MDTraj code that builds the backbone (N, CA, C; nanometers):
import mdtraj as md
import numpy as np

residues = "MET SER GLN ILE ARG PHE ARG ILE ALA THR PRO ASP ASP VAL GLN ALA LEU VAL SER LEU VAL THR SER ALA TYR ARG GLY GLU SER SER ARG THR GLY TRP THR THR GLU ALA ASP LEU LEU ASP GLY GLU ARG LEU ALA PRO GLU VAL LEU LEU ALA ASP ILE LYS ARG PRO GLY SER TYR VAL ILE ILE ALA GLU ARG PRO GLY ASP SER THR HIS GLU LEU VAL ALA CYS ALA HIS VAL ALA GLU ASP ASN GLY ALA GLY TYR PHE GLY MET PHE ALA VAL ARG PRO TRP LEU GLN GLY HIS GLY ILE GLY GLN ALA VAL LEU ALA GLU ALA GLU ARG VAL VAL SER GLU GLU LEU GLY LEU GLU ARG LEU ARG MET THR VAL ILE ASP VAL ARG LEU GLU LEU ILE ALA TRP TYR GLU ARG ARG GLY TYR GLN ARG THR GLY GLU TYR GLN PRO PHE PRO TYR GLY ASP THR ARG PHE GLY THR PRO ARG ARG ASP ASP LEU ARG PHE ALA VAL LEU GLU LYS ALA LEU ALA".split()
xyz = np.array([
    [5.4951, 9.6556, 6.8262],
    [5.5921, 9.6218, 6.9303],
    [5.5173, 9.5547, 7.0449],
    [5.5619, 9.4373, 7.0842],
    [5.5011, 9.3723, 7.1990],
    [5.5437, 9.4443, 7.3263],
    [5.4753, 9.4161, 7.4332],
    [5.4995, 9.4816, 7.5609],
    [5.6452, 9.4620, 7.6068],
    [5.7083, 9.5682, 7.6519],
    [5.8408, 9.5560, 7.7116],
    [5.8366, 9.6185, 7.8496],
    [5.9277, 9.5744, 7.9330],
    [5.9406, 9.6340, 8.0659],
    [6.0867, 9.6705, 8.0856],
    [6.1091, 9.7673, 8.1725],
    [6.2445, 9.8150, 8.1983],
    [6.2870, 9.7779, 8.3388],
    [6.4163, 9.7550, 8.3537],
    [6.4766, 9.7360, 8.4850],
    [6.6214, 9.7806, 8.4768],
    [6.6845, 9.7963, 8.5924],
    [6.8247, 9.8368, 8.5992],
    [6.9105, 9.7108, 8.6102],
    [7.0183, 9.7069, 8.5352],
    [7.1058, 9.5897, 8.5303],
    [7.1771, 9.5674, 8.6632],
    [7.2106, 9.4414, 8.6866],
    [7.2914, 9.4005, 8.8009],
    [7.4162, 9.3318, 8.7476],
    [7.5148, 9.3052, 8.8333],
    [7.6343, 9.2337, 8.7862],
    [7.6028, 9.0991, 8.7197],
    [7.4924, 9.0359, 8.7571],
    [7.4547, 8.9083, 8.6947],
    [7.4186, 8.9224, 8.5471],
    [7.3938, 9.0438, 8.5004],
    [7.3535, 9.0681, 8.3614],
    [7.4707, 9.0926, 8.2666],
    [7.5925, 9.0992, 8.3170],
    [7.7066, 9.1415, 8.2351],
    [7.7215, 9.0578, 8.1086],
    [7.7268, 8.9273, 8.1187],
    [7.7513, 8.8448, 7.9995],
    [7.6390, 8.8583, 7.8965],
    [7.5136, 8.8590, 7.9439],
    [7.4008, 8.8737, 7.8519],
    [7.4044, 9.0098, 7.7820],
    [7.4434, 9.1142, 7.8540],
    [7.4519, 9.2475, 7.7944],
    [7.5654, 9.2566, 7.6932],
    [7.6802, 9.2000, 7.7245],
    [7.7924, 9.1993, 7.6287],
    [7.7494, 9.1288, 7.5006],
    [7.6801, 9.0175, 7.5146],
    [7.6326, 8.9430, 7.3982],
    [7.5335, 9.0258, 7.3162],
    [7.4389, 9.0904, 7.3830],
    [7.3407, 9.1745, 7.3141],
    [7.4081, 9.2875, 7.2374],
    [7.4955, 9.3612, 7.3040],
    [7.5609, 9.4765, 7.2408],
    [7.6474, 9.4304, 7.1230],
    [7.7198, 9.3217, 7.1401],
    [7.8023, 9.2686, 7.0313],
    [7.7154, 9.2299, 6.9123],
    [7.6027, 9.1648, 6.9381],
    [7.5156, 9.1208, 6.8282],
    [7.4596, 9.2387, 6.7492],
    [7.4427, 9.3522, 6.8144],
    [7.3856, 9.4692, 6.7470],
    [7.4880, 9.5465, 6.6645],
    [7.6163, 9.5320, 6.6956],
    [7.7168, 9.6163, 6.6310],
    [7.8291, 9.5439, 6.5575],
    [7.8592, 9.4212, 6.5932],
    [7.9760, 9.3544, 6.5369],
    [7.9385, 9.2226, 6.4698],
    [8.0179, 9.1872, 6.3710],
    [8.0041, 9.0565, 6.3069],
    [7.8835, 9.0459, 6.2145],
    [7.8705, 8.9289, 6.1552],
    [7.7651, 8.9058, 6.0565],
    [7.6251, 8.9180, 6.1148],
    [7.6055, 8.8749, 6.2394],
    [7.4707, 8.8826, 6.2981],
    [7.4221, 9.0272, 6.3046],
    [7.5136, 9.1218, 6.3201],
    [7.4738, 9.2626, 6.3301],
    [7.4182, 9.3159, 6.1993],
    [7.4497, 9.2513, 6.0880],
    [7.4039, 9.2991, 5.9574],
    [7.2539, 9.2776, 5.9377],
    [7.1907, 9.1995, 6.0248],
    [7.0459, 9.1803, 6.0196],
    [6.9745, 9.3117, 6.0492],
    [7.0329, 9.3932, 6.1362],
    [6.9751, 9.5229, 6.1722],
    [7.0436, 9.6351, 6.0969],
    [7.0066, 9.7580, 6.1302],
    [7.0644, 9.8730, 6.0599],
    [7.1684, 9.9471, 6.1424],
    [7.1974, 9.9007, 6.2642],
    [7.2943, 9.9718, 6.3489],
    [7.4349, 9.9148, 6.3408],
    [7.4578, 9.8205, 6.2532],
    [7.5878, 9.7537, 6.2460],
    [7.7041, 9.8512, 6.2269],
    [7.8141, 9.8180, 6.2922],
    [7.9406, 9.8888, 6.2706],
    [8.0424, 9.7944, 6.2080],
    [7.9947, 9.6819, 6.1550],
    [8.0833, 9.5767, 6.1050],
    [8.1764, 9.6248, 5.9942],
    [8.1368, 9.7243, 5.9177],
    [8.2247, 9.7764, 5.8129],
    [8.3251, 9.8783, 5.8656],
    [8.3049, 9.9232, 5.9898],
    [8.3919, 10.0241, 6.0485],
    [8.4892, 9.9673, 6.1505],
    [8.4427, 9.8662, 6.2261],
    [8.5207, 9.8156, 6.3392],
    [8.5096, 9.6640, 6.3500],
    [8.6163, 9.6026, 6.3950],
    [8.6170, 9.4614, 6.4301],
    [8.6377, 9.4506, 6.5802],
    [8.6304, 9.3294, 6.6318],
    [8.6626, 9.3060, 6.7720],
    [8.5484, 9.3409, 6.8660],
    [8.5858, 9.3660, 6.9910],
    [8.4882, 9.3931, 7.0963],
    [8.4153, 9.5238, 7.0743],
    [8.2913, 9.5292, 7.1169],
    [8.2163, 9.6551, 7.1220],
    [8.2056, 9.7014, 7.2660],
    [8.2143, 9.6049, 7.3583],
    [8.1952, 9.6359, 7.4989],
    [8.2782, 9.5401, 7.5831],
    [8.3682, 9.5937, 7.6624],
    [8.4506, 9.5116, 7.7508],
    [8.3718, 9.4817, 7.8786],
    [8.3653, 9.3557, 7.9210],
    [8.2895, 9.3213, 8.0420],
    [8.3302, 9.4010, 8.1651],
    [8.4596, 9.4289, 8.1803],
    [8.5041, 9.5029, 8.2990],
    [8.4575, 9.6481, 8.2978],
    [8.4452, 9.7073, 8.1788],
    [8.3941, 9.8441, 8.1672],
    [8.2451, 9.8452, 8.2035],
    [8.1718, 9.7473, 8.1520],
    [8.0295, 9.7372, 8.1825],
    [8.0059, 9.7161, 8.3318],
    [8.0817, 9.6278, 8.3930],
    [8.0656, 9.6015, 8.5357],
    [8.0908, 9.7282, 8.6178],
    [8.1919, 9.8040, 8.5797],
    [8.2196, 9.9300, 8.6498],
    [8.1030, 10.0278, 8.6336],
    [8.0432, 10.0330, 8.5142],
    [7.9278, 10.1209, 8.4921],
    [7.8087, 10.0782, 8.5777],
    [7.7864, 9.9480, 8.5905],
    [7.6751, 9.8965, 8.6706],
    [7.6934, 9.9320, 8.8180],
    [7.8163, 9.9249, 8.8667],
    [7.8437, 9.9469, 9.0089],
    [7.8592, 10.0939, 9.0478],
    [7.8860, 10.1818, 8.9507],
    [7.9150, 10.3225, 8.9798],
    [7.7894, 10.3975, 9.0244],
    [7.7952, 10.4727, 9.1339],
    [7.6811, 10.5547, 9.1761],
    [7.6468, 10.6582, 9.0681],
    [7.5178, 10.6826, 9.0496],
    [7.4748, 10.7801, 8.9495],
    [7.4837, 10.7290, 8.8073],
    [7.4994, 10.5995, 8.7918],
    [7.5116, 10.5354, 8.6620],
    [7.4054, 10.4263, 8.6529],
    [7.3289, 10.4267, 8.5452],
    [7.2213, 10.3296, 8.5272],
    [7.2373, 10.2582, 8.3938],
    [7.2440, 10.1267, 8.3975],
    [7.2382, 10.0469, 8.2757],
    [7.0948, 9.9958, 8.2689],
    [7.0225, 10.0458, 8.1714],
    [6.8804, 10.0154, 8.1552],
    [6.8649, 9.8939, 8.0653],
    [6.7854, 9.7999, 8.1101],
    [6.7563, 9.6797, 8.0325],
    [6.6090, 9.6829, 7.9926],
    [6.5819, 9.6514, 7.8666],
    [6.4447, 9.6329, 7.8191],
    [6.4247, 9.4836, 7.7982],
    [6.3192, 9.4314, 7.8581],
    [6.2868, 9.2896, 7.8467],
    [6.1467, 9.2728, 7.7899],
    [6.1287, 9.1637, 7.7206],
    [5.9974, 9.1263, 7.6698],
    [5.9526, 9.0045, 7.7488],
    [5.8422, 9.0154, 7.8226],
    [5.7959, 8.9016, 7.9017],
    [5.7638, 8.7813, 7.8136],
    [5.8037, 8.6651, 7.8610],
    [5.7738, 8.5404, 7.7921],
    [5.7019, 8.4459, 7.8851],
    [5.6819, 8.3227, 7.8424],
    [5.6103, 8.2247, 7.9235],
    [5.6817, 8.1973, 8.0552],
    [5.8112, 8.1680, 8.0476],
    [5.8839, 8.1348, 8.1701],
    [6.0045, 8.2241, 8.1943],
    [6.0398, 8.3065, 8.0961],
    [6.1556, 8.3941, 8.1115],
    [6.1227, 8.5326, 8.0569],
    [6.2132, 8.6231, 8.0797],
    [6.2025, 8.7568, 8.0219],
    [6.3186, 8.7713, 7.9248],
    [6.2867, 8.7903, 7.7984],
    [6.3884, 8.8008, 7.6941],
    [6.4494, 8.9408, 7.6941],
    [6.5810, 8.9472, 7.7052],
    [6.6544, 9.0730, 7.6982],
    [6.6538, 9.1193, 7.5523],
    [6.5921, 9.2352, 7.5249],
    [6.5793, 9.2806, 7.3866],
    [6.6554, 9.4084, 7.3557],
    [6.6885, 9.4869, 7.4586],
    [6.7578, 9.6137, 7.4332],
    [6.8202, 9.6648, 7.5625],
    [6.9112, 9.7615, 7.5465],
    [6.9751, 9.8214, 7.6633],
    [7.0302, 9.9591, 7.6279],
    [7.0635, 10.0331, 7.7319],
    [7.1309, 10.1615, 7.7171],
    [7.1944, 10.1949, 7.8517],
    [7.2919, 10.2843, 7.8481],
    [7.3587, 10.3288, 7.9700],
    [7.3436, 10.4799, 7.9795],
    [7.3062, 10.5278, 8.0979],
    [7.3028, 10.6716, 8.1237],
    [7.3758, 10.6996, 8.2545],
    [7.4380, 10.8158, 8.2603],
    [7.5107, 10.8564, 8.3811],
    [7.5293, 11.0078, 8.3775],
    [7.5587, 11.0650, 8.4927],
    [7.5906, 11.2070, 8.5001],
    [7.7321, 11.2263, 8.4468],
    [7.7501, 11.3290, 8.3646],
    [7.8814, 11.3593, 8.3088],
    [7.8926, 11.5102, 8.2902],
    [7.9703, 11.5746, 8.3756],
    [7.9936, 11.7191, 8.3666],
    [7.8651, 11.8006, 8.3594],
    [7.7704, 11.7699, 8.4466],
    [7.6485, 11.8487, 8.4572],
    [7.5384, 11.8129, 8.3600],
    [7.5602, 11.7120, 8.2767],
    [7.4569, 11.6661, 8.1831],
    [7.4493, 11.5143, 8.1927],
    [7.3416, 11.4597, 8.1410],
    [7.3334, 11.3148, 8.1300],
    [7.4138, 11.2699, 8.0099],
    [7.4740, 11.1523, 8.0197],
    [7.5433, 11.0937, 7.9053],
    [7.4714, 10.9651, 7.8688],
    [7.4461, 10.9451, 7.7398],
    [7.3742, 10.8294, 7.6877],
    [7.4692, 10.7480, 7.6009],
    [7.4755, 10.6179, 7.6254],
    [7.5608, 10.5318, 7.5447],
    [7.5187, 10.3859, 7.5571],
    [7.5976, 10.2987, 7.4995],
    [7.5777, 10.1541, 7.5031],
    [7.4358, 10.1167, 7.4601],
    [7.3823, 10.1868, 7.3645],
    [7.2460, 10.1678, 7.3175],
    [7.2443, 10.0534, 7.2182],
    [7.1657, 9.9513, 7.2459],
    [7.1600, 9.8361, 7.1556],
    [7.0212, 9.7739, 7.1591],
    [6.9756, 9.7331, 7.0406],
    [6.8514, 9.6577, 7.0245],
    [6.8873, 9.5342, 6.9428],
    [6.8320, 9.4191, 6.9809],
    [6.8578, 9.2967, 6.9040],
    [6.8353, 9.3268, 6.7563],
    [6.9293, 9.2859, 6.6691],
    [6.9205, 9.3222, 6.5276],
    [6.7876, 9.2863, 6.4614],
    [6.7331, 9.1698, 6.4887],
    [6.6095, 9.1270, 6.4229],
    [6.4858, 9.1970, 6.4780],
    [6.5018, 9.2767, 6.5850],
    [6.3896, 9.3517, 6.6417],
    [6.4002, 9.5020, 6.6124],
    [6.5060, 9.5423, 6.5433],
    [6.5225, 9.6838, 6.5114],
    [6.4146, 9.7275, 6.4122],
    [6.3711, 9.8515, 6.4261],
    [6.2694, 9.9054, 6.3381],
    [6.1273, 9.8789, 6.3858],
    [6.1112, 9.8340, 6.5098],
    [5.9788, 9.8030, 6.5640],
    [5.9417, 9.8915, 6.6823],
    [6.0149, 10.0007, 6.7043],
    [5.9808, 10.0945, 6.8105],
    [6.0464, 10.0679, 6.9451],
    [6.1200, 9.9591, 6.9579],
    [6.1846, 9.9280, 7.0857],
    [6.2917, 10.0320, 7.1179],
    [6.3730, 10.0674, 7.0206],
    [6.4779, 10.1666, 7.0427],
    [6.4211, 10.3006, 7.0855],
    [6.3130, 10.3414, 7.0239],
    [6.2497, 10.4686, 7.0599],
    [6.1991, 10.4635, 7.2046],
    [6.1447, 10.3478, 7.2458],
    [6.0977, 10.3322, 7.3840],
    [6.2149, 10.3355, 7.4822],
    [6.3258, 10.2728, 7.4464],
    [6.4434, 10.2729, 7.5339],
    [6.4997, 10.4140, 7.5467],
    [6.5079, 10.4863, 7.4363],
    [6.5570, 10.6240, 7.4409],
    [6.4671, 10.7103, 7.5297],
    [6.3363, 10.6941, 7.5186],
    [6.2437, 10.7695, 7.6040],
    [6.2637, 10.7341, 7.7515],
    [6.2862, 10.6066, 7.7817],
    [6.3111, 10.5664, 7.9200],
    [6.4434, 10.6250, 7.9701],
    [6.5441, 10.6264, 7.8864],
    [6.6726, 10.6855, 7.9246],
    [6.6562, 10.8341, 7.9543],
    [6.5812, 10.9039, 7.8709],
    [6.5560, 11.0461, 7.8944],
    [6.4817, 11.0658, 8.0269],
    [6.3856, 10.9788, 8.0567],
    [6.3120, 10.9877, 8.1828],
    [6.4049, 10.9671, 8.3018],
    [6.4917, 10.8661, 8.2947],
    [6.5846, 10.8380, 8.4043],
    [6.6775, 10.9567, 8.4268],
    [6.7304, 11.0134, 8.3203],
    [6.8215, 11.1273, 8.3331],
    [6.7490, 11.2464, 8.3957],
    [6.6276, 11.2719, 8.3520],
    [6.5512, 11.3847, 8.4040],
    [6.5022, 11.3610, 8.5468],
    [6.4369, 11.2473, 8.5704],
    [6.3728, 11.2238, 8.7001],
    [6.4665, 11.1663, 8.8060],
    [6.5501, 11.0723, 8.7700],
    [6.6370, 11.0068, 8.8683],
    [6.7657, 11.0853, 8.8927],
    [6.8229, 11.1390, 8.7847],
    [6.9479, 11.2141, 8.7987],
    [6.9246, 11.3645, 8.8118],
    [6.8037, 11.4106, 8.7794],
    [6.7707, 11.5521, 8.7937],
    [6.8469, 11.6432, 8.6987],
    [6.8752, 11.5934, 8.5798],
    [6.9542, 11.6702, 8.4830],
    [6.8649, 11.7203, 8.3693],
    [6.9033, 11.8321, 8.3102],
    [6.8203, 11.8977, 8.2095],
    [6.8639, 11.8722, 8.0661],
    [6.9800, 11.8084, 8.0472],
    [7.0293, 11.7829, 7.9113],
    [7.0797, 11.6402, 7.9013],
    [7.0662, 11.5832, 7.7833],
    [7.1215, 11.4510, 7.7569],
    [7.2152, 11.4621, 7.6376],
    [7.3342, 11.4094, 7.6540],
    [7.4414, 11.4210, 7.5552],
    [7.4863, 11.2800, 7.5156],
    [7.5333, 11.2674, 7.3935],
    [7.5864, 11.1397, 7.3458],
    [7.6936, 11.1654, 7.2417],
    [7.7691, 11.0607, 7.2127],
    [7.8651, 11.0676, 7.1033],
    [7.8312, 10.9560, 7.0053],
    [7.8417, 10.9886, 6.8766],
    [7.8122, 10.8941, 6.7695],
    [7.9250, 10.9050, 6.6680],
    [7.9735, 10.7914, 6.6188],
    [8.0769, 10.7957, 6.5147],
    [8.0232, 10.8804, 6.4000],
    [8.0962, 10.9836, 6.3630],
    [8.0405, 11.0862, 6.2735],
    [8.0120, 11.0392, 6.1319],
    [8.0640, 10.9254, 6.0903],
    [8.0302, 10.8735, 5.9572],
    [7.9006, 10.7923, 5.9605],
    [7.8415, 10.7766, 6.0772],
    [7.7139, 10.7033, 6.0922],
    [7.5970, 10.7991, 6.0685],
    [7.5869, 10.8493, 5.9460],
    [7.4907, 10.9547, 5.9137],
    [7.3463, 10.9106, 5.9344],
    [7.3132, 10.7857, 5.9023],
    [7.1767, 10.7365, 5.9206],
    [7.1392, 10.7338, 6.0691],
    [7.2333, 10.6942, 6.1524],
    [7.2082, 10.6904, 6.2962],
    [7.1959, 10.8321, 6.3532],
    [7.2835, 10.9213, 6.3111],
    [7.2740, 11.0608, 6.3563],
    [7.1395, 11.1204, 6.3144],
    [7.0949, 11.0908, 6.1924],
    [6.9646, 11.1416, 6.1458],
    [6.8508, 11.0860, 6.2312],
    [6.8602, 10.9605, 6.2758],
    [6.7583, 10.9008, 6.3637],
    [6.7493, 10.9799, 6.4937],
    [6.8648, 11.0120, 6.5523],
    [6.8653, 11.0924, 6.6755],
    [6.8132, 11.2334, 6.6505],
    [6.8496, 11.2923, 6.5378],
    [6.8018, 11.4282, 6.5076],
    [6.6495, 11.4314, 6.4950],
    [6.5914, 11.3268, 6.4399],
    [6.4446, 11.3205, 6.4305],
    [6.3804, 11.3111, 6.5688],
    [6.4574, 11.2778, 6.6700],
    [6.4081, 11.2681, 6.8067],
    [6.4513, 11.3864, 6.8927],
    [6.4959, 11.4948, 6.8262],
    [6.5239, 11.6185, 6.8972],
    [6.6693, 11.6440, 6.9333],
    [6.7588, 11.5537, 6.8994],
    [6.9009, 11.5746, 6.9294],
    [6.9623, 11.6620, 6.8210],
    [7.0598, 11.7423, 6.8620],
    [7.1281, 11.8304, 6.7676],
    [7.2783, 11.8141, 6.7824],
    [7.3465, 11.8268, 6.6701],
    [7.4930, 11.8290, 6.6748],
    [7.5369, 11.9552, 6.7485],
    [7.6359, 11.9413, 6.8345],
    [7.6870, 12.0577, 6.9075],
    [7.7995, 12.1271, 6.8320],
    [7.8535, 12.0621, 6.7307],
    [7.9709, 12.1137, 6.6610],
    [8.1007, 12.0629, 6.7229],
    [8.0894, 11.9933, 6.8351],
    [8.2067, 11.9364, 6.9022],
    [8.2339, 11.7950, 6.8492],
    [8.3607, 11.7572, 6.8523],
    [8.4014, 11.6214, 6.8154],
    [8.4967, 11.5692, 6.9210],
    [8.4966, 11.4386, 6.9377],
    [8.5920, 11.3724, 7.0270],
    [8.6673, 11.2685, 6.9475],
    [8.7928, 11.2465, 6.9802],
    [8.8712, 11.1492, 6.9052],
    [8.8258, 11.0056, 6.9320],
    [8.8405, 10.9206, 6.8324],
    [8.8149, 10.7778, 6.8515],
    [8.9336, 10.7206, 6.9296],
    [8.9090, 10.6282, 7.0243],
    [9.0194, 10.5745, 7.1052],
    [9.1018, 10.4683, 7.0307],
    [9.1724, 10.5123, 6.9264],
    [9.2591, 10.4207, 6.8519],
    [9.3601, 10.3581, 6.9478],
    [9.3826, 10.2283, 6.9326],
    [9.4789, 10.1577, 7.0158],
    [9.4187, 10.0965, 7.1405],
    [9.2963, 10.1330, 7.1769],
    [9.2294, 10.0749, 7.2932],
    [9.1326, 9.9685, 7.2428],
    [9.1761, 9.8446, 7.2400],
    [9.0978, 9.7364, 7.1814],
    [8.9721, 9.7023, 7.2614],
    [8.9547, 9.7620, 7.3798],
    [8.8295, 9.7417, 7.4535],
    [8.7106, 9.7996, 7.3780],
    [8.7354, 9.8866, 7.2809],
    [8.6285, 9.9515, 7.2061],
    [8.6286, 9.9128, 7.0591],
    [8.7044, 9.8085, 7.0248],
    [8.7069, 9.7602, 6.8881],
    [8.8358, 9.7936, 6.8168],
    [8.8525, 9.7283, 6.7042],
    [8.9689, 9.7493, 6.6190],
    [8.9215, 9.8192, 6.4917],
    [8.9579, 9.9458, 6.4729],
    [8.9090, 10.0213, 6.3576],
    [8.9557, 9.9622, 6.2248],
    [8.8686, 9.9683, 6.1268],
    [8.8989, 9.9236, 5.9911],
    [8.9356, 10.0420, 5.9022],
    [8.9322, 10.1629, 5.9580],
    [8.9696, 10.2829, 5.8842],
    [9.0300, 10.3835, 5.9819],
    [9.1005, 10.4820, 5.9285],
    [9.1769, 10.5723, 6.0153],
    [9.1167, 10.7124, 6.0287],
    [8.9897, 10.7297, 5.9901],
    [8.9289, 10.8634, 5.9942],
    [8.8099, 10.8712, 6.0897],
    [8.8049, 10.7827, 6.1886],
    [8.6901, 10.7812, 6.2793],
    [8.7050, 10.8850, 6.3900],
    [8.5941, 10.9470, 6.4227],
    [8.5847, 11.0374, 6.5371],
    [8.4386, 11.0393, 6.5798],
    [8.4134, 11.0958, 6.6968],
    [8.2774, 11.1017, 6.7494],
    [8.2216, 11.2421, 6.7373],
    [8.0994, 11.2526, 6.6860],
    [8.0246, 11.3779, 6.6882],
    [7.9478, 11.3809, 6.8203],
    [7.9408, 11.4974, 6.8837],
    [7.8656, 11.5133, 7.0067],
    [7.7267, 11.5653, 6.9716],
    [7.6231, 11.4966, 7.0215],
    [7.4844, 11.5373, 7.0028],
    [7.4254, 11.5654, 7.1401],
    [7.3264, 11.6551, 7.1441],
    [7.2692, 11.6927, 7.2731],
    [7.1224, 11.7306, 7.2548],
    [7.0458, 11.7081, 7.3624],
    [6.9042, 11.7446, 7.3635],
    [6.8698, 11.8026, 7.4999],
    [6.7934, 11.9113, 7.5005],
    [6.7406, 11.9647, 7.6256],
    [6.6186, 11.8826, 7.6630],
    [6.6139, 11.8395, 7.7881],
    [6.5005, 11.7607, 7.8359],
    [6.4023, 11.8553, 7.9048],
    [6.2769, 11.8482, 7.8665],
    [6.1760, 11.9421, 7.9194],
    [6.1401, 11.9142, 8.0626],
])
top = md.Topology()
chain = top.add_chain()
for i, resn in enumerate(residues, 1):
    res = top.add_residue(resn, chain, resSeq=i)
    for name in ("N", "CA", "C"):
        top.add_atom(name, md.element.get_by_symbol(name[0]), res)
traj = md.Trajectory(xyz[None], top)
C-alpha cells in the first residue's frame, strides 16, 4: 500500500465522495472490487444531501483517505463516523474498487476507530451491514467486531439508499469495544 493521508471532508468534497462511494458499491465498475452490492441493489448508494448534512453536523466526521500524487491528492477511500446513542457509528465505508485488498480499508477502519475514541471520546463503535453480505461481515469479525444479535430493517421505498433487487434485506448490527 502506498502512503495515504487522512483529512476531514468539507462541502467541496461532496461530488467526489458520491462518485467514490457509488463506484465501490453500484454498477459494473463496482464488480472490480469485492464490496459490490450490484446484485442486491440498484440506484443511488449515497444521496448528496444526506452526505452534506453529515459533513455539516457537529460530532460527525467524514474521513477521507488520499494518496499523494505529483500535483494532486487522489481520493482513494472514505468513511463516516458520528456519535449515536452513546456509541460511535461507522458507515459510508468505501475504497476504490481497483485498490481493494491492498490494506487501505484496514487503515481507514483504524483511523475511524481512532477518531471515535480520541475525538468523540466513545468506547464502542457500532455499524450495520446488510446481513446477506457474509464475506463483508467476516472481514469485520476478523478485525474484532461482533454481531450483537440485533437487526434493523432495510429502508424499502427510500430511493436515497438504492432500489432493492430482492425483498429479504435487513441490517445486522456489529459492534466493537475500543480499548
